[in-house]
N, CA, C and O atoms as a GROMACS GRO file, in nm:
protein
  472
    1MET      N    1   9.993  10.848  10.629
    1MET     CA    2  10.074  10.958  10.676
    1MET      C    3  10.099  10.949  10.827
    1MET      O    4  10.182  11.022  10.881
    2GLN      N    5  10.029  10.860  10.893
    2GLN     CA    6  10.048  10.842  11.037
    2GLN      C    7  10.157  10.739  11.067
    2GLN      O    8  10.189  10.716  11.183
    3GLY      N    9  10.213  10.679  10.964
    3GLY     CA   10  10.318  10.580  10.984
    3GLY      C   11  10.267  10.443  11.026
    3GLY      O   12  10.347  10.358  11.067
    4ARG      N   13  10.139  10.419  11.015
    4ARG     CA   14  10.082  10.290  11.055
    4ARG      C   15  10.075  10.199  10.931
    4ARG      O   16   9.968  10.157  10.888
    5TYR      N   17  10.191  10.172  10.876
    5TYR     CA   18  10.202  10.102  10.748
    5TYR      C   19  10.149   9.959  10.751
    5TYR      O   20  10.082   9.916  10.658
    6ASP      N   21  10.179   9.887  10.858
    6ASP     CA   22  10.132   9.748  10.866
    6ASP      C   23   9.980   9.741  10.869
    6ASP      O   24   9.919   9.657  10.802
    7GLU      N   25   9.918   9.830  10.945
    7GLU     CA   26   9.772   9.833  10.951
    7GLU      C   27   9.712   9.871  10.817
    7GLU      O   28   9.613   9.813  10.773
    8ALA      N   29   9.773   9.968  10.752
    8ALA     CA   30   9.722  10.012  10.622
    8ALA      C   31   9.737   9.901  10.519
    8ALA      O   32   9.646   9.877  10.439
    9THR      N   33   9.850   9.833  10.520
    9THR     CA   34   9.872   9.722  10.426
    9THR      C   35   9.767   9.614  10.446
    9THR      O   36   9.708   9.565  10.350
   10ALA      N   37   9.743   9.578  10.570
   10ALA     CA   38   9.642   9.475  10.600
   10ALA      C   39   9.503   9.520  10.553
   10ALA      O   40   9.427   9.440  10.498
   11ALA      N   41   9.470   9.646  10.575
   11ALA     CA   42   9.339   9.696  10.534
   11ALA      C   43   9.323   9.695  10.382
   11ALA      O   44   9.217   9.657  10.332
   12PHE      N   45   9.426   9.736  10.310
   12PHE     CA   46   9.417   9.738  10.164
   12PHE      C   47   9.412   9.596  10.107
   12PHE      O   48   9.342   9.571  10.008
   13LYS      N   49   9.486   9.504  10.167
   13LYS     CA   50   9.481   9.364  10.122
   13LYS      C   51   9.342   9.305  10.147
   13LYS      O   52   9.289   9.232  10.063
   14ARG      N   53   9.285   9.336  10.261
   14ARG     CA   54   9.151   9.287  10.294
   14ARG      C   55   9.049   9.346  10.195
   14ARG      O   56   8.960   9.275  10.146
   15ALA      N   57   9.062   9.475  10.167
   15ALA     CA   58   8.971   9.540  10.073
   15ALA      C   59   8.982   9.476   9.934
   15ALA      O   60   8.881   9.458   9.866
   16ALA      N   61   9.104   9.443   9.893
   16ALA     CA   62   9.124   9.381   9.762
   16ALA      C   63   9.060   9.242   9.758
   16ALA      O   64   9.005   9.202   9.655
   17SER      N   65   9.067   9.170   9.869
   17SER     CA   66   9.006   9.036   9.871
   17SER      C   67   8.854   9.044   9.871
   17SER      O   68   8.787   8.957   9.815
   18LEU      N   69   8.799   9.148   9.933
   18LEU     CA   70   8.654   9.164   9.937
   18LEU      C   71   8.596   9.218   9.806
   18LEU      O   72   8.483   9.189   9.770
   19SER      N   73   8.676   9.296   9.737
   19SER     CA   74   8.629   9.358   9.613
   19SER      C   75   8.740   9.355   9.508
   19SER      O   76   8.804   9.457   9.482
   20PRO      N   77   8.763   9.238   9.448
   20PRO     CA   78   8.877   9.222   9.358
   20PRO      C   79   8.873   9.309   9.233
   20PRO      O   80   8.976   9.330   9.170
   21ASP      N   81   8.757   9.359   9.195
   21ASP     CA   82   8.748   9.444   9.076
   21ASP      C   83   8.770   9.592   9.106
   21ASP      O   84   8.780   9.673   9.015
   22SER      N   85   8.778   9.626   9.233
   22SER     CA   86   8.797   9.765   9.272
   22SER      C   87   8.943   9.807   9.253
   22SER      O   88   9.035   9.729   9.280
   23THR      N   89   8.962   9.930   9.208
   23THR     CA   90   9.098   9.983   9.194
   23THR      C   91   9.142  10.057   9.320
   23THR      O   92   9.259  10.094   9.332
   24THR      N   93   9.052  10.078   9.412
   24THR     CA   94   9.083  10.155   9.533
   24THR      C   95   9.196  10.093   9.616
   24THR      O   96   9.284  10.167   9.660
   25PRO      N   97   9.198   9.963   9.640
   25PRO     CA   98   9.308   9.907   9.720
   25PRO      C   99   9.445   9.928   9.656
   25PRO      O  100   9.542   9.959   9.726
   26ALA      N  101   9.455   9.913   9.526
   26ALA     CA  102   9.584   9.934   9.458
   26ALA      C  103   9.624  10.081   9.465
   26ALA      O  104   9.742  10.114   9.481
   27PHE      N  105   9.526  10.170   9.452
   27PHE     CA  106   9.555  10.313   9.463
   27PHE      C  107   9.607  10.344   9.604
   27PHE      O  108   9.704  10.419   9.619
   28GLY      N  109   9.542  10.287   9.704
   28GLY     CA  110   9.586  10.306   9.842
   28GLY      C  111   9.725  10.250   9.865
   28GLY      O  112   9.807  10.311   9.934
   29MET      N  113   9.753  10.133   9.808
   29MET     CA  114   9.886  10.073   9.822
   29MET      C  115   9.992  10.158   9.752
   29MET      O  116  10.105  10.168   9.799
   30ALA      N  117   9.956  10.220   9.640
   30ALA     CA  118  10.049  10.309   9.571
   30ALA      C  119  10.084  10.428   9.661
   30ALA      O  120  10.200  10.467   9.671
   31GLN      N  121   9.983  10.484   9.726
   31GLN     CA  122  10.006  10.596   9.818
   31GLN      C  123  10.090  10.551   9.938
   31GLN      O  124  10.178  10.624   9.984
   32LEU      N  125  10.061  10.432   9.988
   32LEU     CA  126  10.135  10.378  10.102
   32LEU      C  127  10.282  10.359  10.067
   32LEU      O  128  10.370  10.398  10.144
   33CYS      N  129  10.309  10.299   9.953
   33CYS     CA  130  10.448  10.278   9.911
   33CYS      C  131  10.520  10.409   9.887
   33CYS      O  132  10.639  10.421   9.917
   34LEU      N  133  10.449  10.507   9.832
   34LEU     CA  134  10.508  10.639   9.813
   34LEU      C  135  10.548  10.697   9.948
   34LEU      O  136  10.657  10.751   9.962
   35ALA      N  137  10.460  10.687  10.047
   35ALA     CA  138  10.489  10.739  10.181
   35ALA      C  139  10.609  10.669  10.244
   35ALA      O  140  10.685  10.730  10.319
   36LYS      N  141  10.625  10.540  10.214
   36LYS     CA  142  10.737  10.463  10.268
   36LYS      C  143  10.867  10.486  10.191
   36LYS      O  144  10.973  10.442  10.234
   37GLY      N  145  10.858  10.555  10.078
   37GLY     CA  146  10.977  10.580   9.998
   37GLY      C  147  11.010  10.469   9.900
   37GLY      O  148  11.118  10.470   9.840
   38ASP      N  149  10.920  10.375   9.884
   38ASP     CA  150  10.940  10.264   9.790
   38ASP      C  151  10.875  10.302   9.657
   38ASP      O  152  10.766  10.255   9.625
   39TYR      N  153  10.944  10.386   9.581
   39TYR     CA  154  10.885  10.446   9.462
   39TYR      C  155  10.860  10.346   9.350
   39TYR      O  156  10.762  10.357   9.278
   40ASP      N  157  10.948  10.247   9.336
   40ASP     CA  158  10.926  10.147   9.232
   40ASP      C  159  10.801  10.065   9.260
   40ASP      O  160  10.721  10.039   9.169
   41GLN      N  161  10.783  10.023   9.384
   41GLN     CA  162  10.664   9.946   9.421
   41GLN      C  163  10.540  10.033   9.409
   41GLN      O  164  10.434   9.985   9.369
   42ALA      N  165  10.552  10.160   9.445
   42ALA     CA  166  10.439  10.252   9.430
   42ALA      C  167  10.397  10.261   9.284
   42ALA      O  168  10.278  10.261   9.253
   43MET      N  169  10.495  10.268   9.195
   43MET     CA  170  10.464  10.275   9.052
   43MET      C  171  10.396  10.147   9.006
   43MET      O  172  10.305  10.151   8.924
   44THR      N  173  10.440  10.032   9.057
   44THR     CA  174  10.379   9.904   9.022
   44THR      C  175  10.231   9.903   9.060
   44THR      O  176  10.146   9.865   8.980
   45TYR      N  177  10.201   9.945   9.182
   45TYR     CA  178  10.061   9.951   9.225
   45TYR      C  179   9.984  10.054   9.144
   45TYR      O  180   9.868  10.032   9.109
   46PHE      N  181  10.047  10.167   9.116
   46PHE     CA  182   9.979  10.270   9.037
   46PHE      C  183   9.939  10.217   8.900
   46PHE      O  184   9.826  10.235   8.856
   47VAL      N  185  10.032  10.151   8.834
   47VAL     CA  186  10.004  10.097   8.701
   47VAL      C  187   9.894   9.993   8.709
   47VAL      O  188   9.808   9.988   8.621
   48LYS      N  189   9.895   9.911   8.813
   48LYS     CA  190   9.792   9.808   8.830
   48LYS      C  191   9.652   9.869   8.839
   48LYS      O  192   9.558   9.819   8.777
   49GLN      N  193   9.639   9.977   8.915
   49GLN     CA  194   9.506  10.035   8.932
   49GLN      C  195   9.470  10.128   8.818
   49GLN      O  196   9.351  10.144   8.788
   50SER      N  197   9.567  10.189   8.753
   50SER     CA  198   9.534  10.287   8.650
   50SER      C  199   9.493  10.222   8.518
   50SER      O  200   9.442  10.290   8.429
   51VAL      N  201   9.516  10.091   8.506
   51VAL     CA  202   9.471  10.022   8.385
   51VAL      C  203   9.321  10.038   8.367
   51VAL      O  204   9.272  10.047   8.255
   52LYS      N  205   9.249  10.042   8.478
   52LYS     CA  206   9.103  10.052   8.473
   52LYS      C  207   9.055  10.197   8.476
   52LYS      O  208   8.945  10.226   8.430
   53GLU      N  209   9.135  10.288   8.530
   53GLU     CA  210   9.094  10.427   8.545
   53GLU      C  211   9.192  10.517   8.470
   53GLU      O  212   9.261  10.598   8.531
   54GLN      N  213   9.198  10.502   8.341
   54GLN     CA  214   9.297  10.573   8.261
   54GLN      C  215   9.278  10.724   8.269
   54GLN      O  216   9.171  10.777   8.239
   55ASP      N  217   9.382  10.792   8.309
   55ASP     CA  218   9.390  10.938   8.308
   55ASP      C  219   9.294  11.010   8.402
   55ASP      O  220   9.264  11.127   8.378
   56ALA      N  221   9.244  10.945   8.504
   56ALA     CA  222   9.163  11.015   8.604
   56ALA      C  223   9.250  11.124   8.668
   56ALA      O  224   9.371  11.104   8.685
   57LEU      N  225   9.190  11.235   8.703
   57LEU     CA  226   9.268  11.348   8.755
   57LEU      C  227   9.344  11.313   8.882
   57LEU      O  228   9.458  11.355   8.899
   58ILE      N  229   9.282  11.238   8.971
   58ILE     CA  230   9.352  11.200   9.095
   58ILE      C  231   9.468  11.107   9.064
   58ILE      O  232   9.570  11.111   9.132
   59ASP      N  233   9.454  11.024   8.961
   59ASP     CA  234   9.565  10.939   8.918
   59ASP      C  235   9.681  11.025   8.869
   59ASP      O  236   9.797  10.997   8.899
   60LEU      N  237   9.649  11.127   8.793
   60LEU     CA  238   9.754  11.215   8.741
   60LEU      C  239   9.824  11.289   8.855
   60LEU      O  240   9.946  11.311   8.849
   61ALA      N  241   9.750  11.327   8.956
   61ALA     CA  242   9.810  11.394   9.071
   61ALA      C  243   9.905  11.299   9.145
   61ALA      O  244  10.015  11.339   9.184
   62LEU      N  245   9.863  11.175   9.164
   62LEU     CA  246   9.950  11.077   9.229
   62LEU      C  247  10.072  11.049   9.143
   62LEU      O  248  10.184  11.039   9.195
   63LEU      N  249  10.053  11.037   9.014
   63LEU     CA  250  10.165  11.011   8.924
   63LEU      C  251  10.264  11.128   8.926
   63LEU      O  252  10.385  11.107   8.919
   64THR      N  253  10.214  11.250   8.935
   64THR     CA  254  10.302  11.367   8.948
   64THR      C  255  10.389  11.353   9.072
   64THR      O  256  10.510  11.378   9.067
   65SER      N  257  10.328  11.314   9.183
   65SER     CA  258  10.404  11.295   9.307
   65SER      C  259  10.508  11.185   9.294
   65SER      O  260  10.620  11.198   9.342
   66LEU      N  261  10.470  11.076   9.229
   66LEU     CA  262  10.564  10.965   9.210
   66LEU      C  263  10.684  11.009   9.127
   66LEU      O  264  10.798  10.981   9.164
   67TYR      N  265  10.659  11.075   9.017
   67TYR     CA  266  10.770  11.123   8.933
   67TYR      C  267  10.857  11.223   9.008
   67TYR      O  268  10.980  11.218   9.000
   68ALA      N  269  10.794  11.314   9.081
   68ALA     CA  270  10.871  11.414   9.156
   68ALA      C  271  10.956  11.348   9.264
   68ALA      O  272  11.071  11.386   9.284
   69ALA      N  273  10.900  11.249   9.333
   69ALA     CA  274  10.974  11.179   9.438
   69ALA      C  275  11.095  11.105   9.380
   69ALA      O  276  11.197  11.089   9.447
   70ARG      N  277  11.081  11.061   9.255
   70ARG     CA  278  11.192  10.991   9.188
   70ARG      C  279  11.286  11.090   9.118
   70ARG      O  280  11.380  11.048   9.050
   71HIS      N  281  11.261  11.218   9.135
   71HIS     CA  282  11.341  11.326   9.075
   71HIS      C  283  11.337  11.325   8.923
   71HIS      O  284  11.434  11.362   8.857
   72ASP      N  285  11.225  11.282   8.869
   72ASP     CA  286  11.204  11.287   8.724
   72ASP      C  287  11.116  11.409   8.697
   72ASP      O  288  10.996  11.398   8.671
   73ASP      N  289  11.179  11.525   8.703
   73ASP     CA  290  11.106  11.651   8.695
   73ASP      C  291  11.033  11.669   8.563
   73ASP      O  292  10.923  11.724   8.560
   74GLU      N  293  11.092  11.624   8.454
   74GLU     CA  294  11.027  11.641   8.324
   74GLU      C  295  10.893  11.568   8.319
   74GLU      O  296  10.792  11.624   8.277
   75LYS      N  297  10.893  11.442   8.363
   75LYS     CA  298  10.768  11.366   8.364
   75LYS      C  299  10.670  11.422   8.466
   75LYS      O  300  10.550  11.425   8.441
   76ALA      N  301  10.721  11.466   8.580
   76ALA     CA  302  10.634  11.524   8.683
   76ALA      C  303  10.564  11.648   8.630
   76ALA      O  304  10.444  11.665   8.648
   77LEU      N  305  10.638  11.735   8.563
   77LEU     CA  306  10.579  11.858   8.509
   77LEU      C  307  10.481  11.827   8.396
   77LEU      O  308  10.375  11.890   8.388
   78ALA      N  309  10.514  11.732   8.311
   78ALA     CA  310  10.423  11.696   8.201
   78ALA      C  311  10.293  11.638   8.256
   78ALA      O  312  10.185  11.670   8.205
   79THR      N  313  10.303  11.555   8.357
   79THR     CA  314  10.184  11.494   8.417
   79THR      C  315  10.102  11.598   8.491
   79THR      O  316   9.979  11.598   8.484
   80LEU      N  317  10.169  11.688   8.562
   80LEU     CA  318  10.098  11.795   8.631
   80LEU      C  319  10.025  11.883   8.530
   80LEU      O  320   9.910  11.921   8.552
   81ARG      N  321  10.090  11.915   8.421
   81ARG     CA  322  10.025  11.997   8.317
   81ARG      C  323   9.898  11.927   8.266
   81ARG      O  324   9.794  11.991   8.250
   82LYS      N  325   9.908  11.798   8.242
   82LYS     CA  326   9.792  11.722   8.194
   82LYS      C  327   9.678  11.725   8.297
   82LYS      O  328   9.561  11.739   8.262
   83ALA      N  329   9.715  11.710   8.424
   83ALA     CA  330   9.613  11.714   8.531
   83ALA      C  331   9.546  11.850   8.537
   83ALA      O  332   9.424  11.860   8.546
   84LEU      N  333   9.626  11.955   8.532
   84LEU     CA  334   9.570  12.090   8.539
   84LEU      C  335   9.485  12.122   8.417
   84LEU      O  336   9.379  12.183   8.428
   85GLU      N  337   9.532  12.080   8.300
   85GLU     CA  338   9.454  12.101   8.178
   85GLU      C  339   9.321  12.027   8.185
   85GLU      O  340   9.221  12.072   8.129
   86GLY      N  341   9.321  11.912   8.253
   86GLY     CA  342   9.199  11.833   8.267
   86GLY      C  343   9.103  11.884   8.373
   86GLY      O  344   8.990  11.836   8.383
   87GLY      N  345   9.148  11.981   8.453
   87GLY     CA  346   9.060  12.039   8.553
   87GLY      C  347   9.101  12.016   8.697
   87GLY      O  348   9.029  12.059   8.788
   88TYR      N  349   9.214  11.950   8.723
   88TYR     CA  350   9.259  11.929   8.861
   88TYR      C  351   9.288  12.064   8.924
   88TYR      O  352   9.362  12.145   8.868
   89ARG      N  353   9.230  12.089   9.041
   89ARG     CA  354   9.249  12.219   9.106
   89ARG      C  355   9.271  12.207   9.257
   89ARG      O  356   9.240  12.301   9.331
   90ASP      N  357   9.323  12.097   9.304
   90ASP     CA  358   9.347  12.083   9.448
   90ASP      C  359   9.484  12.144   9.481
   90ASP      O  360   9.580  12.073   9.508
   91PHE      N  361   9.489  12.277   9.477
   91PHE     CA  362   9.614  12.347   9.500
   91PHE      C  363   9.663  12.332   9.644
   91PHE      O  364   9.784  12.339   9.669
   92LEU      N  365   9.571  12.313   9.738
   92LEU     CA  366   9.613  12.289   9.877
   92LEU      C  367   9.695  12.161   9.886
   92LEU      O  368   9.796  12.156   9.956
   93ALA      N  369   9.651  12.057   9.815
   93ALA     CA  370   9.725  11.931   9.816
   93ALA      C  371   9.862  11.948   9.749
   93ALA      O  372   9.962  11.895   9.797
   94LEU      N  373   9.865  12.022   9.639
   94LEU     CA  374   9.993  12.046   9.572
   94LEU      C  375  10.087  12.127   9.661
   94LEU      O  376  10.206  12.099   9.668
   95ASP      N  377  10.032  12.227   9.729
   95ASP     CA  378  10.114  12.312   9.817
   95ASP      C  379  10.168  12.235   9.937
   95ASP      O  380  10.276  12.265   9.987
   96ALA      N  381  10.092  12.136   9.983
   96ALA     CA  382  10.130  12.063  10.105
   96ALA      C  383  10.212  11.936  10.078
   96ALA      O  384  10.274  11.883  10.170
   97SER      N  385  10.213  11.889   9.956
   97SER     CA  386  10.278  11.762   9.927
   97SER      C  387  10.429  11.767   9.950
   97SER      O  388  10.498  11.850   9.890
   98PRO      N  389  10.480  11.681  10.037
   98PRO     CA  390  10.625  11.678  10.058
   98PRO      C  391  10.700  11.625   9.935
   98PRO      O  392  10.820  11.651   9.921
   99TYR      N  393  10.633  11.553   9.848
   99TYR     CA  394  10.696  11.496   9.730
   99TYR      C  395  10.724  11.602   9.624
   99TYR      O  396  10.808  11.582   9.536
  100LEU      N  397  10.653  11.712   9.631
  100LEU     CA  398  10.670  11.819   9.532
  100LEU      C  399  10.760  11.931   9.581
  100LEU      O  400  10.776  12.033   9.513
  101GLU      N  401  10.819  11.914   9.698
  101GLU     CA  402  10.899  12.021   9.758
  101GLU      C  403  11.007  12.073   9.663
  101GLU      O  404  11.018  12.194   9.641
  102GLN      N  405  11.086  11.984   9.608
  102GLN     CA  406  11.192  12.027   9.516
  102GLN      C  407  11.134  12.084   9.388
  102GLN      O  408  11.186  12.183   9.335
  103LEU      N  409  11.029  12.023   9.338
  103LEU     CA  410  10.969  12.066   9.212
  103LEU      C  411  10.911  12.207   9.223
  103LEU      O  412  10.911  12.282   9.125
  104ARG      N  413  10.864  12.243   9.341
  104ARG     CA  414  10.805  12.376   9.360
  104ARG      C  415  10.907  12.487   9.338
  104ARG      O  416  10.868  12.602   9.316
  105LYS      N  417  11.035  12.456   9.344
  105LYS     CA  418  11.140  12.555   9.321
  105LYS      C  419  11.164  12.580   9.172
  105LYS      O  420  11.227  12.679   9.134
  106ASP      N  421  11.116  12.492   9.089
  106ASP     CA  422  11.136  12.501   8.945
  106ASP      C  423  11.047  12.611   8.888
  106ASP      O  424  10.926  12.611   8.912
  107PRO      N  425  11.104  12.705   8.813
  107PRO     CA  426  11.023  12.813   8.755
  107PRO      C  427  10.910  12.762   8.664
  107PRO      O  428  10.806  12.827   8.654
  108ARG      N  429  10.929  12.649   8.600
  108ARG     CA  430  10.824  12.593   8.514
  108ARG      C  431  10.704  12.548   8.599
  108ARG      O  432  10.589  12.567   8.559
  109TYR      N  433  10.731  12.490   8.714
  109TYR     CA  434  10.624  12.452   8.807
  109TYR      C  435  10.549  12.576   8.852
  109TYR      O  436  10.426  12.581   8.849
  110GLN      N  437  10.624  12.676   8.895
  110GLN     CA  438  10.564  12.800   8.943
  110GLN      C  439  10.476  12.864   8.836
  110GLN      O  440  10.368  12.914   8.866
  111GLN      N  441  10.522  12.863   8.713
  111GLN     CA  442  10.444  12.920   8.603
  111GLN      C  443  10.314  12.841   8.581
  111GLN      O  444  10.208  12.900   8.561
  112LEU      N  445  10.324  12.708   8.583
  112LEU     CA  446  10.204  12.625   8.569
  112LEU      C  447  10.101  12.657   8.675
  112LEU      O  448   9.983  12.675   8.645
  113ILE      N  449  10.146  12.663   8.798
  113ILE     CA  450  10.055  12.689   8.909
  113ILE      C  451   9.991  12.827   8.893
  113ILE      O  452   9.870  12.842   8.913
  114LEU      N  453  10.070  12.926   8.859
  114LEU     CA  454  10.016  13.061   8.839
  114LEU      C  455   9.913  13.064   8.728
  114LEU      O  456   9.810  13.131   8.738
  115GLN      N  457   9.941  12.992   8.623
  115GLN     CA  458   9.852  12.989   8.507
  115GLN      C  459   9.714  12.934   8.542
  115GLN      O  460   9.612  12.985   8.496
  116TYR      N  461   9.711  12.829   8.623
  116TYR     CA  462   9.585  12.761   8.650
  116TYR      C  463   9.520  12.799   8.782
  116TYR      O  464   9.402  12.768   8.804
  117ARG      N  465   9.592  12.866   8.869
  117ARG     CA  466   9.535  12.903   9.000
  117ARG      C  467   9.438  13.021   8.986
  117ARG      O  468   9.362  13.048   9.080
  118LYS      N  469   9.437  13.088   8.876
  118LYS     CA  470   9.351  13.206   8.854
  118LYS      C  471   9.207  13.178   8.882
  118LYS      O  472   9.123  13.267   8.868
   0.00000   0.00000   0.00000
């Protein structure tokens, strides 16, 4: 989020070389690509890391952001619902995410948040 993309890329590549079985570098690269607006590449990294961590709540939150950034509201809402049903409750992150800005205007999003924020 600081715009230091080259440094972040180098750090994630180094982490991947040091720990090739870890999914953390790919997750970080997915977030980095999302921040840069390269949604297709972000999805590629997401899929690479999620093969090992199927349906983790943080994965679902990132996937919601990816779908929303690509303006695929139906998939974003379905993924968000799955995350919330699974116990995801980081409403501060949802409220602050620039990728969800448009989605937050959708009455279905608002209803989901109201339902689970209780």
